[in-house]
Backbone bond lengths (Angstrom), bond angles and torsions (degrees), N, CA, C in turn:
res aa  C-N    CA-C-N  psi(-1)  N-CA   C-N-CA  omega(-1)  CA-C   N-CA-C  phi
1 X - - - 1.445 - - 1.530 109.39 -
2 X 1.298 116.02 136.91 1.461 122.59 175.43 1.520 108.46 -99.59
3 X 1.324 116.01 121.91 1.459 122.73 -176.33 1.525 109.27 -121.41
4 X 1.334 116.56 129.81 1.465 121.75 176.26 1.520 109.56 -100.92
5 X 1.328 115.63 135.07 1.458 122.65 176.08 1.519 108.87 -118.49
6 X 1.322 115.70 124.11 1.458 121.89 -179.48 1.524 106.44 -137.18
7 X 1.331 116.53 140.44 1.466 119.43 177.56 1.522 110.06 -148.06
8 X 1.311 115.32 133.02 1.462 119.24 172.23 1.530 109.04 -67.10
9 X 1.318 116.45 162.44 1.464 121.31 -173.08 1.526 113.26 -51.97
10 X 1.302 117.94 -45.40 1.466 120.64 -177.78 1.524 112.95 -75.31
11 X 1.322 118.04 -3.88 1.465 122.64 179.71 1.529 112.84 -114.19
12 X 1.318 117.34 2.80 1.470 119.95 -176.87 1.533 111.80 -64.71
13 X 1.321 117.79 -41.55 1.466 119.75 177.76 1.522 110.63 -61.63
14 X 1.319 116.34 -39.20 1.462 120.79 177.57 1.529 110.77 -63.59
15 X 1.335 117.24 -40.64 1.466 120.77 177.65 1.527 110.97 -64.56
16 X 1.318 116.72 -40.37 1.462 120.04 178.22 1.528 109.64 -62.25
17 X 1.321 117.37 -47.00 1.467 120.76 179.33 1.523 111.45 -62.85
18 X 1.325 117.37 -39.80 1.462 122.74 176.43 1.531 109.73 -60.36
19 X 1.321 116.14 -45.71 1.466 121.14 -177.92 1.526 111.87 -66.45
20 X 1.310 116.52 -35.86 1.465 120.02 176.10 1.529 109.57 -67.00
21 X 1.330 116.09 -45.83 1.470 120.28 -178.40 1.521 112.43 -62.25
22 X 1.330 117.23 -34.94 1.466 121.74 -175.68 1.525 112.03 -113.08
23 X 1.321 115.98 27.01 1.463 121.31 -178.86 1.525 112.04 -55.90
24 X 1.324 117.60 -41.48 1.468 120.24 -177.93 1.527 111.42 -62.10
25 X 1.307 116.81 -38.53 1.472 120.32 178.44 1.525 109.42 -72.25
26 X 1.325 116.72 -47.80 1.463 120.60 -178.21 1.528 112.15 -63.41
27 X 1.329 117.54 -27.71 1.465 120.30 -179.09 1.524 112.18 -66.06
28 X 1.319 117.43 -17.46 1.463 122.06 178.87 1.526 111.95 -89.65
29 X 1.345 116.31 0.69 1.462 121.63 -174.17 1.527 110.48 -116.90
30 X 1.315 114.75 164.28 1.455 121.30 167.51 1.526 105.48 -89.38
31 X 1.332 116.59 118.63 1.450 121.35 -175.49 1.522 109.88 -100.26
32 X 1.322 115.48 131.21 1.460 123.28 175.70 1.519 106.59 -123.08
33 X 1.315 117.29 146.17 1.459 119.72 -179.14 1.519 110.21 -155.21
34 X 1.318 114.48 158.13 1.450 119.21 170.69 1.530 107.87 -71.68
35 X 1.324 116.25 160.52 1.454 124.68 -168.42 1.514 119.31 -40.04
36 X 1.321 118.16 -74.47 1.459 121.12 -173.76 1.522 111.29 -68.52
37 X 1.316 117.57 -39.11 1.462 120.63 176.93 1.520 110.43 -57.48
38 X 1.317 116.60 -45.07 1.458 121.11 179.35 1.513 112.56 -61.32
39 X 1.325 116.93 -40.67 1.470 120.56 178.10 1.517 110.98 -62.97
40 X 1.326 116.68 -46.09 1.464 121.01 -178.39 1.526 111.42 -63.42
41 X 1.335 116.56 -44.17 1.468 120.62 -179.25 1.525 110.25 -64.99
42 X 1.308 117.08 -44.57 1.459 121.05 -179.63 1.529 111.27 -62.34
43 X 1.325 116.46 -45.87 1.468 120.46 179.73 1.526 111.77 -62.41
44 X 1.329 117.05 -40.45 1.460 120.84 -175.43 1.523 113.20 -76.62
45 X 1.332 116.73 -28.85 1.465 119.88 -172.48 1.524 113.94 -112.93
46 X 1.312 117.16 -21.54 1.461 120.81 -173.67 1.519 112.62 79.00
47 X 1.328 116.83 4.24 1.466 120.91 178.75 1.522 110.43 -73.17
48 X 1.318 115.28 148.34 1.462 121.00 173.50 1.532 107.15 -77.24
49 X 1.319 115.97 124.69 1.461 121.70 -178.30 1.520 108.61 -128.13
50 X 1.336 115.70 123.37 1.469 119.59 173.46 1.524 106.35 -79.14
51 X 1.325 115.54 118.29 1.453 120.19 -176.99 1.515 111.96 -99.74
52 X 1.336 113.91 130.74 1.459 120.84 171.95 1.525 108.90 -94.60
53 X 1.295 116.68 -173.86 1.462 121.73 174.40 1.526 109.39 -62.97
54 X 1.332 118.36 161.50 1.459 119.52 171.18 1.538 109.68 -58.54
55 X 1.319 116.63 151.22 1.461 120.79 -178.04 1.521 114.07 -49.51
56 X 1.350 118.67 -51.96 1.467 119.73 -178.24 1.527 113.98 -65.24
57 X 1.339 116.56 -17.39 1.460 120.78 -179.45 1.535 112.40 -97.40
58 X 1.325 117.48 6.48 1.462 120.74 176.66 1.515 114.99 118.38
59 X 1.332 118.42 -1.54 1.464 120.95 -179.60 1.521 113.07 -60.34
60 X 1.339 116.66 -39.29 1.465 120.22 176.36 1.528 110.33 -59.25
61 X 1.326 115.73 -41.42 1.460 120.49 -179.53 1.527 111.73 -69.33
62 X 1.324 117.62 -34.47 1.458 120.05 176.95 1.534 110.52 -64.45
63 X 1.314 116.93 -41.50 1.464 120.17 176.34 1.523 109.60 -66.76
64 X 1.328 116.49 -40.62 1.469 120.28 176.90 1.514 112.49 -58.58
65 X 1.319 117.48 -36.82 1.466 120.99 178.05 1.524 110.49 -64.70
66 X 1.334 117.15 -39.55 1.473 119.56 177.12 1.524 110.74 -64.02
67 X 1.320 116.16 -39.03 1.467 120.33 178.57 1.522 109.46 -62.61
68 X 1.323 116.92 -46.62 1.467 121.33 -179.12 1.516 112.15 -61.81
69 X 1.342 117.07 -28.05 1.466 121.85 179.16 1.530 112.35 -93.57
70 X 1.336 117.34 11.08 1.467 124.02 -179.77 1.526 111.77 58.70
71 X 1.335 115.85 39.90 1.465 121.00 179.87 1.523 112.22 -114.34
72 X 1.334 117.90 10.11 1.460 122.10 177.61 1.524 107.09 -129.60
73 X 1.341 115.75 134.00 1.462 120.32 -175.28 1.524 114.37 -103.12
74 X 1.310 116.93 -23.92 1.466 120.87 -173.81 1.520 108.17 -157.27
75 X 1.332 116.26 138.59 1.457 121.16 177.68 1.519 109.09 -124.94
76 X 1.317 115.60 126.45 1.457 121.48 172.68 1.525 106.24 -114.79
77 X 1.315 115.07 111.56 1.459 122.68 -174.63 1.526 107.69 -124.46
78 X 1.324 116.08 95.01 1.457 119.93 179.61 1.527 108.17 -79.47
79 X 1.333 114.07 100.40 1.460 121.93 -174.60 1.520 111.26 -91.27
80 X 1.304 115.22 151.27 1.458 122.01 172.95 1.524 107.22 -103.28
81 X 1.332 117.45 97.83 1.462 119.66 -175.06 1.525 113.92 -74.69
82 X 1.323 117.52 -7.53 1.468 120.75 -175.92 1.521 113.96 -101.70
83 X 1.329 116.73 -1.61 1.459 121.42 179.33 1.519 109.23 -119.25
84 X 1.324 116.16 129.75 1.466 121.09 177.72 1.526 108.15 -68.26
85 X 1.325 115.33 130.79 1.463 121.26 179.79 1.528 108.97 -104.60
86 X 1.322 118.01 128.34 1.467 119.87 -178.35 1.526 113.37 -64.37
87 X 1.317 117.25 -22.60 1.472 120.49 -179.85 1.532 110.81 -106.22
88 X 1.321 116.54 35.00 1.466 122.03 -179.15 1.532 113.31 -52.76
89 X 1.333 119.95 -39.90 1.473 118.52 177.49 1.531 113.01 -58.34
90 X 1.338 117.73 -36.70 1.461 120.90 178.03 1.526 110.92 -67.28
91 X 1.324 115.69 -38.85 1.462 120.90 178.88 1.517 110.27 -63.45
92 X 1.329 115.92 -46.51 1.470 119.84 179.38 1.523 111.21 -63.70
93 X 1.322 117.08 -36.26 1.466 120.43 177.48 1.528 110.56 -64.24
94 X 1.325 117.87 -39.42 1.461 121.24 178.16 1.527 110.56 -64.83
95 X 1.320 117.14 -44.39 1.463 120.20 178.31 1.529 110.49 -62.59
96 X 1.314 116.27 -40.69 1.468 121.09 -179.72 1.528 111.12 -64.31
97 X 1.336 117.63 -44.24 1.465 119.78 -178.11 1.527 110.59 -66.11
98 X 1.339 117.78 -32.53 1.474 120.01 173.63 1.523 110.11 -62.29
99 X 1.318 116.48 -44.59 1.468 120.45 179.39 1.528 111.83 -65.09
100 X 1.315 116.39 -44.33 1.467 120.73 -178.46 1.522 111.54 -60.63
101 X 1.327 116.53 -39.56 1.465 121.34 -175.05 1.531 113.82 -100.62
102 X 1.336 116.77 6.53 1.458 120.17 175.53 1.517 114.03 65.12
103 X 1.320 116.87 38.13 1.462 121.20 179.86 1.522 109.05 -93.56
104 X 1.339 117.57 125.37 1.461 120.08 177.89 1.531 110.73 -57.00
105 X 1.335 115.46 132.72 1.454 122.07 -174.08 1.522 109.98 -136.07
106 X 1.321 116.49 126.93 1.463 122.09 173.51 1.522 107.70 -111.11
107 X 1.326 116.59 134.37 1.462 119.97 179.51 1.525 112.33 -118.34
108 X 1.317 116.94 5.57 1.461 121.02 176.30 1.526 108.19 -150.40
109 X 1.323 116.22 170.20 1.459 120.42 -174.41 1.526 112.26 -62.56
110 X 1.322 117.40 -40.69 1.472 119.89 -178.18 1.525 111.46 -60.69
111 X 1.324 116.99 -48.29 1.469 118.97 -179.71 1.524 110.93 -70.72
112 X 1.327 117.88 -31.12 1.471 120.55 177.12 1.520 110.79 -63.13
113 X 1.327 116.49 -41.92 1.461 119.24 179.89 1.527 111.47 -67.16
114 X 1.312 117.44 -38.60 1.470 120.12 177.63 1.529 109.71 -62.56
115 X 1.332 117.45 -45.97 1.463 120.00 -178.36 1.525 112.51 -67.60
116 X 1.328 117.82 -41.03 1.469 118.63 -178.55 1.520 110.71 -67.99
117 X 1.330 117.72 -36.24 1.469 120.39 176.58 1.529 110.49 -70.44
118 X 1.328 117.24 -35.24 1.458 120.63 174.27 1.517 111.71 -64.93
119 X 1.326 116.27 -40.12 1.458 120.88 175.84 1.522 110.33 -59.62
120 X 1.335 116.19 -45.94 1.461 121.29 -178.29 1.527 111.96 -64.69
121 X 1.313 117.26 -33.65 1.473 119.93 -177.45 1.529 112.69 -88.28
122 X 1.334 117.69 1.74 1.460 120.44 175.80 1.514 115.28 93.31
123 X 1.327 117.65 6.09 1.466 119.96 -177.04 1.524 114.05 -71.84
124 X 1.317 117.12 -9.02 1.462 120.00 178.36 1.523 112.33 -107.26
125 X 1.308 117.57 14.12 1.465 120.40 -179.70 1.525 112.06 -63.09
126 X 1.314 117.29 -21.26 1.468 120.03 176.64 1.517 110.96 -59.51
127 X 1.339 118.08 -26.20 1.458 121.54 178.44 1.536 109.69 -65.61
128 X 1.318 118.23 -35.26 1.462 120.31 178.89 1.518 111.19 -64.70
129 X 1.321 116.87 -32.45 1.465 120.81 178.50 1.521 111.14 -71.78
130 X 1.325 117.72 -22.18 1.467 123.26 -178.96 1.520 112.18 -74.92
131 X 1.326 117.82 -22.50 1.459 120.64 -172.87 1.508 112.93 -68.87
């Protein structure tokens, strides 16, 4: 399974803690992340993380391209809904491409935990049939 991890600046610590808590599950996946988030997760967990550009520099779009090519199975994007993001159009495009292609997407910790536990229990195996 290919899993994307993205976190806005005020949510990066939360993403690191999430990744530590679910390291055993994530270790069975190919992990992709935007620049700084990927560095933090890799350093904290020792997991191999393919890092794209930082989100504002096009990392969101790089992940979106994988989604459009059916090469991403799950996206966990811990968003900060209370801070204006200068690259908001890119963020909305990423959310839209997930919807268009039916890619499971979590945008907060509660939905991230549901999806990661679903991944662990085999509820996302239908994605393997899509490849």
